[in-house]
N, C-alpha and C positions, 0 to 999 in steps of 0.2 A: 217664179219671179213675183207674181201677184202676192204670194204668201209673204215674201220678204217685205214688200211695200206695206202690207197689212201690219206686220210686226213693228215696223218703224212708226206707223201712225198710232198704234196702240201704246207703245212704250216710249215714244218720243226720241228725238235725237238720231244722229247718224251712227251707224256701226262701221263706218269706213275710217281709214287713216289717210293722212295726207302728209307728204314729205317731198323734199327736193328730189328731182330725178337723178338717178345714178346710172353709170354706164352698164351696170348689171341689169337695168330695166329695158335696155334697148330692144331686145328680142320681143318682149311683151308690148312695147310701144309700137314696134313695127307690125305685129300681129293686129293690134287694134287699128292702126293707120290703114292697113289693107282692108279691113272690114268697113270702116266708116268712109274712106275715100278711095273706092276701087279704081277710079279713073285718073287720079292725080296724086298718088301716094309717093312718099319719100323713100329713097334707098336706105338700107340698113346703115351704110357708111355715112350718109348725110345725117341720119338721126344720131348716130354715135358722135359725130362732130359737134352737133348742136348741144347735146347733153354734156359732153366733155367740156365745152367752152362756155357754158351758160350757168350763171348762179341763180337765174330766175325761172328755171323750168321745174315743174312739179308733176307728181303722179298722185293719183287716188288709188288706194288699194282696198280690196275686199279680201282680207287675210293676206296672202302673198301674191294675189293676182291683180295686175294692173287693170283697172276698170275705167280709167280716165287719165288724160295727160294734157299738159299745156306746155308748149315749147316756145321759148322767148329768146330773141337775139337782138343785138343792135345791128341794124341793116344799113348799108350804104346805098342810098337810092339815087345817087347822082348819075348812074348809068342806066337807070330805069327808063323805059320808053315814055313813061308818063311823069318824068322828073318835074315838069313844070307844076304839077299838082302838089307834089311833095314840097317843093321849094316854096310855093305860096302858103301851104299849110304851116310850114315851119315859121315863116314870117308872121302869119296871123296869130299863132299861139305862142310865139316868142321862144322857140327852142332852137338850139344850134344844130347845124348840119355839118357833115353829110350823114351822120348816123342818127337813126331813129329807133328807139326801143319798140320792137314789133313782136306781137303774138303771131308766130308763123304757122303754128298748127295747134289745134285744140279739139279734142274729141272725148266723148264719153260713150262707153259701150251701150248700144241700144237697149240692152236688158236693164241698165241702171240709170236710165234717163228719168227725169222728173222726181229725183230723190235728193236734189240739192248738191250733187257731185260737181256739176259744171260751175255752179255759183261759187262753191267753196274754192275750186281751183282758181277762178278769176280773182276772188278776194285775196288769195295768197299772193298772186302776182301784183295786184294793185295796192297792197298794204304799205309799200314804201313810198307811195305818192309820186312816183316818177311818171312823166307823160308817156303814154303808151298808145300805139296805134295797132290796128288790125284791118284786114280786108275780109269782106264777107260777100257771098253771092246775094244778089238782090232777091232771089227767090227763097232764101233761107230765113223765112219769117220767124221761126222759133228761136234761132240763134240771135237775130236782130233784137227781138224782145228781151232776151236774156242780157245781151250787151247793154241795151238801153236801161235795163233795170238796175245795173250796177254803175251807171253813170257815163257810159259811152255815148257819144253823139256822132251823127252822120256829118261828114265834112264834104265829100265829093263823090260823084259817080265815076267809076273806073271803067271806061269803055272797053268792051270785049276782053275783060280781064281773065275770065275762066274759060277753059276749053271744055266743051261738052260734046256729046255724041255727034250732033248735027251742026256744029259750028262753035259759037262762043256765047257767053252770058256776061252781062255787065255785073260789076260788083260795087260795093260801097267802101270807101275809106272812112273808117270810124276812129275816133280818138277819145282818150280818157285823160283828163288833166285836172288835178285838184287845185 
């Protein structure tokens, strides 16, 4: 892997391709989801449903291997236990409810991090300038820095949003609006 990073630095540019996610990618997305999120991964059926019904989900490929993905859906938050936060958020940035465009899962293979893969996936999703939200663990400082670097802002703390081994962890609700 270090050799690959050296080649990119020497010759410039990315050797990866990016395209809209297709149902034929589901098995590889699931494999990567299991690696990156071992405690809270999605079922194959859920990933299939998201990919099949989303025009805004993308994959990053190294050859034919999925090395990153970003899954996006319009989510109805009116039944969420923290609905009041989403309702206030929608009011503050002037978007209509109940649906909010949400990055629901985003991952890059650990072997391909720090090569611009995640940034490029985010750019693909944000290129249409639609307001977009996401939730992120407060402890995930690398992801937060990446999100902020492409224009996401923290809006609110989501109390006990993520289940962890010994309880719960708070998250941030972040948003991007041009």
